[in-house]
C-alpha positions as CSV (number, residue, x, y, z in Angstrom):
1,X,-9.1,-11.8,5.2
2,X,-6.3,-11.5,8.0
3,X,-6.1,-9.7,11.2
4,X,-4.8,-6.2,10.8
5,X,-1.3,-5.6,12.1
6,X,0.5,-2.8,10.1
7,X,-0.8,0.7,10.3
8,X,-0.4,3.1,7.4
9,X,-1.3,6.8,7.3
10,X,-3.4,8.5,4.8
11,X,-3.8,11.7,3.8
12,X,-6.8,13.0,1.6
13,X,-6.1,16.1,-1.0
14,X,-8.0,18.6,-2.4
15,X,-7.0,19.7,-5.8
16,X,-7.7,20.4,-9.8
17,X,-8.7,17.7,-11.1
18,X,-6.2,16.3,-13.8
19,X,-7.1,17.8,-17.5
20,X,-10.3,19.1,-15.9
21,X,-8.8,21.8,-14.0
22,X,-12.6,23.3,-13.4
23,X,-13.2,20.3,-11.4
24,X,-12.2,19.6,-7.7
25,X,-11.0,16.2,-6.9
26,X,-10.2,14.0,-4.2
27,X,-6.5,12.9,-4.3
28,X,-5.2,10.7,-2.1
29,X,-1.8,9.4,-0.4
30,X,-0.9,6.6,1.3
31,X,2.3,6.7,3.6
32,X,3.1,9.8,1.8
33,X,2.8,8.4,-1.7
34,X,0.4,9.2,-4.4
35,X,-2.2,6.1,-4.8
36,X,-1.6,6.9,-8.7
37,X,2.0,6.0,-8.2
38,X,1.1,3.3,-5.9
39,X,-1.5,1.8,-8.5
40,X,1.4,2.5,-11.6
41,X,4.1,0.1,-9.7
42,X,1.5,-2.8,-8.9
43,X,0.0,-2.5,-12.1
44,X,3.4,-1.7,-14.8
45,X,4.3,-5.7,-15.7
46,X,0.7,-5.8,-16.3
47,X,0.5,-3.1,-18.7
48,X,3.9,-4.6,-20.0
49,X,2.0,-7.1,-21.6
50,X,-0.5,-5.2,-23.2
51,X,0.9,-2.2,-24.9
52,X,2.7,-2.7,-28.0
53,X,6.3,-0.8,-27.3
54,X,6.8,0.0,-31.2
55,X,4.0,2.1,-30.0
56,X,5.0,4.2,-27.5
57,X,8.3,5.7,-26.1
58,X,9.5,4.9,-22.7
59,X,8.1,8.2,-21.3
60,X,5.1,7.7,-22.8
61,X,4.1,4.6,-21.3
62,X,5.1,5.5,-18.2
63,X,3.0,8.6,-18.2
64,X,0.1,6.3,-20.1
65,X,0.6,4.2,-16.6
66,X,1.0,6.8,-14.2
67,X,-2.3,8.5,-15.5
68,X,-4.7,5.8,-16.0
69,X,-6.5,6.7,-12.9
70,X,-7.2,9.9,-11.9
71,X,-8.8,10.8,-8.2
72,X,-12.7,11.1,-7.5
73,X,-14.4,13.9,-8.7
74,X,-17.6,12.8,-6.7
75,X,-19.9,15.2,-7.9
76,X,-22.0,17.9,-6.5
77,X,-20.1,17.8,-3.3
78,X,-19.3,20.9,-2.3
79,X,-19.0,21.0,1.2
80,X,-17.5,17.2,1.0
81,X,-20.3,15.2,3.0
82,X,-20.4,12.9,0.2
83,X,-16.8,12.0,-0.1
84,X,-16.8,11.2,3.9
85,X,-19.3,9.0,3.3
86,X,-17.9,7.7,0.0
87,X,-14.9,7.2,1.8
88,X,-16.1,5.4,4.8
89,X,-18.1,2.7,3.0
90,X,-20.9,4.5,2.2
91,X,-20.1,5.1,-1.8
92,X,-23.0,5.7,-4.3
93,X,-24.6,2.5,-6.4
94,X,-22.8,3.9,-9.5
95,X,-19.2,3.8,-7.6
96,X,-19.8,0.4,-6.4
97,X,-19.6,-3.1,-7.7
98,X,-23.3,-4.2,-7.4
99,X,-21.9,-7.9,-7.1
100,X,-18.7,-7.7,-4.3
101,X,-19.7,-4.6,-2.9
102,X,-16.1,-3.3,-3.6
103,X,-16.4,0.7,-4.2
104,X,-14.2,3.2,-6.7
105,X,-11.1,4.6,-4.9
106,X,-10.1,6.6,-7.9
107,X,-11.7,7.1,-11.4
108,X,-11.6,7.9,-15.3
109,X,-8.9,10.5,-16.0
110,X,-12.1,11.3,-18.7
111,X,-13.9,13.1,-15.4
112,X,-16.6,10.5,-14.9
113,X,-15.6,8.3,-12.0
114,X,-17.2,5.5,-13.1
115,X,-15.7,5.0,-16.3
116,X,-12.2,3.2,-15.4
117,X,-12.4,2.6,-11.9
118,X,-10.0,1.3,-9.1
119,X,-12.0,-0.7,-7.1
120,X,-11.2,-2.0,-3.7
121,X,-13.2,-3.3,-0.3
122,X,-13.3,-0.8,3.0
123,X,-14.1,-1.6,6.0
124,X,-14.9,0.9,8.3
125,X,-15.0,-0.4,11.8
126,X,-15.2,2.1,15.3
127,X,-11.4,1.5,15.3
128,X,-9.8,1.3,11.5
129,X,-10.6,1.4,8.0
130,X,-9.6,-1.5,5.7
131,X,-8.6,-1.2,2.5
132,X,-7.6,-4.4,0.5
133,X,-8.7,-6.3,-2.3
134,X,-7.9,-4.0,-4.9
135,X,-8.9,-4.6,-8.5
136,X,-9.5,-3.2,-11.9
137,X,-13.3,-4.0,-13.1
138,X,-12.4,-3.6,-16.6
139,X,-9.5,-6.3,-16.5
140,X,-10.6,-9.1,-15.0
141,X,-7.7,-11.4,-15.9
142,X,-5.3,-9.2,-13.8
143,X,-7.5,-10.3,-10.7
144,X,-6.5,-8.8,-7.3
145,X,-3.7,-6.3,-7.8
146,X,-1.0,-6.4,-5.5
147,X,-1.8,-3.1,-3.3
148,X,-2.6,-3.5,0.4
149,X,-4.4,-4.4,2.8
150,X,-4.0,-0.4,4.0
151,X,-4.8,-0.3,7.4
152,X,-5.7,3.2,8.9
153,X,-6.7,4.5,12.2
154,X,-10.0,5.5,11.9
155,X,-9.2,8.5,14.5
156,X,-6.5,10.0,11.9
157,X,-8.4,8.7,8.8
158,X,-11.7,10.9,9.7
159,X,-9.5,14.1,10.5
160,X,-8.0,14.6,7.4
161,X,-11.2,13.3,5.5
162,X,-12.8,16.4,7.7
163,X,-10.1,18.5,6.6
164,X,-8.3,17.4,3.3
165,X,-4.7,19.5,2.2
166,X,-6.1,22.3,-0.1
167,X,-3.6,22.5,-3.5
168,X,-3.3,24.8,-6.1
169,X,-2.6,21.7,-8.9
170,X,-2.6,18.4,-9.0
171,X,0.6,16.8,-7.2
172,X,1.7,14.7,-10.0
173,X,1.2,17.3,-13.0
174,X,4.9,17.2,-14.0
175,X,5.1,13.9,-14.1
176,X,2.0,13.6,-16.0
177,X,3.3,16.0,-18.8
178,X,0.8,19.0,-17.4
179,X,3.2,21.2,-15.5
């Protein structure tokens, strides 16, 4: 991995899970942009090769690509202890690739985090947390996605993780046809 040079800002959010409002999700913004938007931009050309344009309107395709992932639900995490460990690189085995060590940063809209995950390597040091080598395990032919690496100063990272921004609805609800 190349040396960390560019620092980014992360913000963790707590809001209803898209499509499952009774579940609370851990949303992520990087430099003010929802991570699902970043993933949609990184995978749009890949999806365009797979999706038959006769089957979807442009709006349906955009909603599908934007909604391909959901924020993590992380079962049984009322106090955020599991999320703090997870996002610092100590993911539960079900949310980690046992071959590479990559871990789930976004999950599936169905509500099962590991169903359609976005995986990345997470490395935490005393001074920074780095997310890199993003990939979709269900699409190995896509290879490494053009995302990151994202380098976050650890003190700010831990502060937002300890006190995530509470929201009453998914910030992308209107774009996903839910608002």
